[in-house]
N, C-alpha and C positions, 0 to 999 in steps of 0.2 A: 504493498499499499505506501503510496508516495503520499508525504504530507508537503506543504506548503509554506515557505518562511514568508511572515507576514508581520508587520512591524504590530505589536498586542496595541500601541495607541491608536494604530487606524479603525482595531476592532470598537474598542472605546468610545471613541469617534463617532463611529456610524452609529453603533448602539443610540448616543447620548442625541443626535441628532436627529435620529427618529421618535425620542421620547418613547424608549423603551428602557424598562428597567434590566437588569440583571438575572431576578427572578422571572419575570416575563419570559422570557427568551431561553432560559433554559429550560422549559419545558420542552421545546425543539431542539436545543443545543446542549444535550450531557453534560459537554466539557468543556464550556464556555469560559466558564471562573480560568478552567487551567489556560486556557488559547489565550485570553485578556494579561493573565501573568506571564507568558512567554512559557509557559511548566512545557506544553502541546501545541503543535503545529495542527491546525485542520487540512483534510485534505483537500483537493482542486472542487468535488463534487460536494462538497461539507460549505466551502466558500463560496460558492456559486449560490447554495442553497440561500446561506447566511446575508448575502450581499443582495437576493429576491425579499427577505423576509425583513431585513431596513431599510429599502426604498433605493438605494443607493448602487451605482456603476460598478459592477466588478472590478474596475481596471483600476478605481479609486483605492481600492484596499491593496493596491501593487506598490504606491507610493510610500516614499520615506515619508514623510510629513501628513498629515492632516491639513487638503486644502481650504483656502479662504474664498467661502460659497457668500455670492452677493446678491442678491436683487437686481435681476437686468435690467428692472425701469427702475424710475425715480420712487425712490420710496418715500411716505409720508404718512406712514404710520407712526405713532408715539403711544406711550403710557407712561401715564405721568408725565409730561412733556416732552420726555427721553424718545431719542429713538430703539424701534427694535433690534435687537442686537443681531439673533440668527433667523430665518427665514426655515422653515418645515420642509423635509421634502415632498408632502402636501402641495404645498404652497407652490413650490419651483417648478414640481414637473406639472402644475396647471397650469405655471405661465409658458414654460417651453411648449407645451400642446396647444396652448394660442395662438402663440408667436410662429409654428411651424405652420398654424391655419391660415394664417393671416398672410404670413408669407405667400402660400399659395395662391390665395384668391390675389392677391397682386399680381401674383403673372397671371393667372385668368383675367382678370380685369382690363391689362391689357393687352393681352392677344384678344380679346374680346370689342376693345376698345369701345371702352365704360367711359363715364365722363370722369372726371371725379367729383368728390362730394364739394359741392362748393361752403357748406357750413364751418369745414374745418380748418381753425385756425384764423377766422375770419374776427375771433375778440379779441382785448387786450386786458392783462389784470387791473389794468387801470379806467376801464370800462364801469359805468354803475351796475352791477350785479341784476337791477331791477332791469335795464336797458335790454340786456342780453339776455332774459327770464323770455321777456314778450315776443323777443327775434324766437327765442328757442319754441314757443310756445307757435307761433306763427307757424314756425318749419315744419312740428309736429303734428300742431291740427289737433294738440291734447288738452284742452280746457275742461275746467272744471266742470264743465256744466253734463260732459260725457261722463268722467268718473260718477259724476252724483247716478247718472241712468244706472250704472253699473251695478247688480244685485251682491257683489263681492268684490274684496280687495284680490282676489285670482281675477277676476275676468276683468280687473281694472287694468293688476298688470300685466294680462295679457295683451289689451288691448293699447296698452303703452311699448310694449315691445311691438307690437305690427306696427303702432306706428313711425316707431325708434327704424328697424329694417325697411320700411317702404321707401324712409327718407337714407338708405344706403347705409345704415350702421349694421354692422354683424354683433347680434347679440346674443351670451352665451350664458345661458342659467343651467348652475349644476354644484349641487348638494355634496361632489367625490370625485375623487381624480379621476379623467378617462371616465369608464362605467363603470370601475371598482367598488364596488359597496362597501367594502371592508375600510375603504381609506377617507371616512367623511371629512369632511373641510371644514374647520373649526371659524365661526362669524367672529370668535374673541381673538383669532388672530389677523384675519383678513374682511372687508365686506362685500372688496370688488375691485376691480381695476378696467383704468383705460388704455389701448394699443394705437396712437394716433397715425392716423396712415390717411393722407389724401384720395386712396384708391381704396384702401381696405380698412377703413376705420371700425375699431373693435372694442366691445365691452364685456368684460366678466361680471359674473353677480354670482355671488356664494349663495346658492337655494338654501342651504339649511338654514337661513336668515329668513325672518319672517316675512307674510310677503308685502307687508307696511315698510318695517325697515327695505329691501328690496327696490321698491318703489322709489323712496329717495335712494337709493344707492344709484340707481340708472340714473337719475335727472341728475345728482351728483358727478359720475362719470361722462355723463354728454358735455355736462360743462366742462370738463375738463377735454373733450375734443373739441367742444368749440375755441380753446384757449390753444388750441393745437399741439397738445402733452400728452405725451404716456404717463400716468401717474398708478401707484400704486394707493389705497387709500383703507381707512379703519373709520369709516363715514357715522357719524352717531345723529348729525341732526345739529346739534348745539354750535351757539356761540362762541368759539372756543379761543381759549385765552393763549399766548404762548405756543401759538400753533403756527406753521407754515402763511406765508400771505396767500397762496395759489390755493389754499385746503380753505380758508378761511372765505374765499372768493368765492370759490366751489360751493361749498354750503350756503352762503347767501345765494348764489343764484338757485341753487336746488331748491328751498323754502319757498323763494319768490316766483318759480317756475310752478311748482305744486299747489300753492297756498296763496295767491296776489294778494298782495297788502290791501288794497283797494276793494277786491270783491270781501276779504274774510272783515272788516272792519264791516258791512254792512249786515252781517251774519250776530256780529255779537248781543249779547246782553245783559248788559250791566249788572244784574240784580245776580246771573245764573251762577248756580255754585261751579268752582272750577271744576273738579273731576266732572261732573255732571258736561259742565264744556268741550273739556278735553275730548271726552267718547261722540260725542255729537257733531263737533267737528270733527276730527277725525274719522267718522264715518261717512259725511257730507264732501271731502277732499279724498280720501280712499289712504292717508296716511297714519302713520305713525302718532299714537298721541304724545313724543317726543316732539314731533316737528311742530305739533297745534303748539306745546306749552315755547317754542320758541319764536314762534308767530306770537303770540297772544305778548312776549316778551314786546315784540317788534311793535308793536301796535299799541304798546304803554296800556294794554290793558290787565297787565301784569306788573309787580314793581321788581327788583333784581333780587328784592330779599327773600319775596314769596315765590320765584320764579326757581332760585337754586333750591332753596326748602324741596317742592315741587318733581323738579329735574331729577334727585336724588333718589325721593321715594319711588318716581315713577320708571325711574331706572333699574333699580332694585327689584320692583314689580315682576319688568318686564328680563329680565336674567334669570328670577324663579319659575317663569309661565314653561311647560312642558311644550317642546317644538313638535308639529307634525311630521308626522310617521308618510313616508315617500309611499311609491304605488302608480299604481293607474297602467295606461295604454304604454306599453314599451317602447312603441315608433314614435308617439305622439314626445314622449318621453326625450326620445332622441335627438329629436329633431330639435327640441327646446334646448339640450344641452350644447348641442353644436351650432344653432340658428342655424333657420328653415332656409335663409336668404345661405349662407355656404354649403346647409344639404344640398338644396336645390343643384346650383354651381358643380360641384363635384360628381352626384351623380351622372348629370351633363357632358361635363367632362372624360367620365370613364368610360359611361358607354360610344361615346364619339371616339374612344381611344388615346385620347391627349393625354392621361392618367392613366395609373396601374391600378390593378383591383387591389394589389397587395397595397399600395399605398394610401387608397382608397377608404380599404377598412382600417387601415391604422389609424387614418383620422378621424374615424369616426368612431373607434371606441367598438369596433365589431368585430366578428371573425367568421362573420359565414355572408356566400354569395347572396345565399335567402334572404338571410336577415338585410340584405344592402337593397335589392329589388323591392320589398315589403317595405319597407322607407323612400327608397322612391315614387313608390305609392303615396304612402302617407302626405311627401310634400308635392306632390301634382305631377312628379315630371314622370310616372309610369303609369299606364293604364289598368 
């Protein structure tokens, strides 16, 4: 039996990178503690299995020292005002998958002579957020009255996504890495990100988050596209202090886009209980109660002290609320995960022989041609 010389520091790094304890992995790799001390070396097959378990390229384990991994796009996430130190492998793999899809779609758009998406990079952070928010609503046609007519937040979110895609944005919503249900994305790590590109603007939304929160994430990331910049965000809708200027601006634009102050003021009832007002307005605009609280502060319906207390209480309540379970139609779910716009283009390109089935299946996160054909029917490309 041939064993592989590997630096024990790399094994520990890979395990900690995946946020797994030695006890958890020992159930699968009985000699892990001996590997990490260097007393015993794993076989190549064991090392490959270990790499799959911790979601790291096996080649990394042959390096002399752990690599420095950084998020490949501007990272605006903060915890207690400090930058987030280490991205999880789930986050990194999700960004890499979206970057591959974006690169493919960019070439497809060039080949099919699609025009650039005109609003990408059309705004500047010096512009009044309310002015840009009005431009966003006009471009997408996503008015408050449209959301009021939706029975649920899910219905409103589907409408929002469809309008964003019709405007030229690839919108991908997924709560797991690709299609691996064992790798759930954590909303506490990130809510979403934007990948700016004039031909293939892309927004990813963490589908593990609440629907109302996803509404704000999509609006926030679209604001980043209006600025023409890629960004990774942990948006929450609050008027953050000591945050990057771009994030403060995008939060303000997103809040005004979803709940315009002018119309909000007409809905205010001076004697209404705060809890009742937050619930009613959240239902009306199909946003989270946190966004409503922020808007009530902007409208001076709340003072800062009342807002701060209400914000902390509501944040704690939402964190303790159980999240909804997944499920539903597999093909509809897959189309949402990869963007219906992207899936349609990829199916057409593959059927025309421009893209290999192998590459198409990988980017879609599926493994069978039958599934590919069913997805094609779901997005209206195949009969």
